[in-house]
C-alpha positions as CSV (number, residue, x, y, z in Angstrom):
1,M,16.4,6.6,16.0
2,H,17.5,9.2,13.8
3,P,15.3,12.5,13.0
4,S,15.3,11.1,9.5
5,D,13.8,7.8,10.6
6,W,10.9,9.6,12.3
7,L,10.1,12.2,9.0
8,G,10.2,8.5,7.0
9,L,7.5,6.8,9.3
10,T,5.4,10.1,9.2
11,A,5.5,9.9,5.3
12,G,5.0,6.0,5.7
13,T,2.2,6.5,8.0
14,F,0.0,8.7,5.9
15,T,0.8,7.6,2.7
16,T,-0.5,4.0,3.9
17,V,-3.3,5.4,6.3
18,S,-4.6,6.8,2.8
19,F,-5.5,3.4,1.3
20,I,-7.6,2.8,4.6
21,P,-10.4,4.7,3.4
22,Q,-10.3,2.9,-0.2
23,V,-10.7,-0.5,1.5
24,I,-13.4,0.2,3.7
25,K,-15.3,1.8,0.9
26,T,-14.5,-1.3,-1.3
27,W,-15.2,-3.8,1.3
28,R,-18.9,-1.8,2.3
29,S,-20.3,-1.2,-1.1
30,R,-18.7,-4.5,-2.5
31,S,-18.5,-2.2,-5.8
32,T,-14.8,-2.4,-7.8
33,H,-16.0,-0.9,-11.0
34,D,-14.3,2.6,-10.7
35,I,-10.8,0.8,-9.6
36,S,-8.4,0.6,-12.5
37,L,-7.1,-3.4,-12.4
38,G,-4.1,-2.5,-14.6
39,M,-3.2,0.5,-12.3
40,F,-3.5,-1.6,-8.7
41,L,-1.3,-4.0,-10.2
42,L,1.5,-2.0,-11.4
43,F,1.1,0.1,-8.2
44,S,1.6,-3.3,-5.9
45,L,4.6,-4.1,-8.2
46,G,6.2,-0.8,-7.3
47,V,5.3,-0.9,-3.7
48,L,6.8,-4.4,-3.5
49,L,10.0,-3.4,-5.1
50,W,10.0,-0.3,-2.9
51,L,10.1,-3.1,0.2
52,L,12.8,-4.9,-1.6
53,Y,14.8,-2.0,-2.1
54,G,14.0,-0.7,1.4
55,A,15.3,-4.4,3.2
56,L,18.2,-4.4,1.0
57,V,19.3,-0.9,2.0
58,G,18.3,-1.4,5.7
59,A,15.5,1.3,5.8
60,F,13.2,0.8,8.2
61,P,10.6,3.1,7.4
62,V,10.9,2.3,4.0
63,V,10.1,-1.6,4.9
64,V,7.1,-0.8,7.2
65,A,5.6,1.7,5.1
66,N,5.7,-0.4,2.1
67,A,5.0,-3.7,3.6
68,V,1.5,-2.3,5.0
69,T,0.5,-0.4,1.6
70,L,1.4,-3.6,-0.2
71,M,-1.5,-5.5,2.3
72,L,-3.7,-2.9,1.9
73,S,-3.2,-2.5,-1.9
74,L,-3.5,-6.3,-2.4
75,A,-6.6,-6.3,-0.3
76,I,-8.3,-3.8,-2.8
77,L,-6.9,-6.4,-5.9
78,L,-8.3,-8.8,-4.2
79,M,-11.6,-7.5,-3.8
80,K,-11.4,-6.2,-7.5
81,L,-10.9,-10.0,-8.6
82,W,-13.4,-11.4,-6.3
83,Y,-16.4,-8.6,-6.8
84,K,-16.6,-9.1,-10.6
């Protein structure tokens, strides 16, 4: 693997892992009052587009990071809708 791929995987890991505390907090508290539905909808769409871009250009780190981030973001969105 090229050093730039390692850099991309490391960056993707940090940005993706940053969502885990929010998912856990939301799951435990069952509260989504302070989470913006519009922001997470737009963010999820942007992540989906990055995922598609990464797949089209063959950028493994972009695909992996955005696939996991999309799952976490969608988890928060689903909780936002479920816990209303």
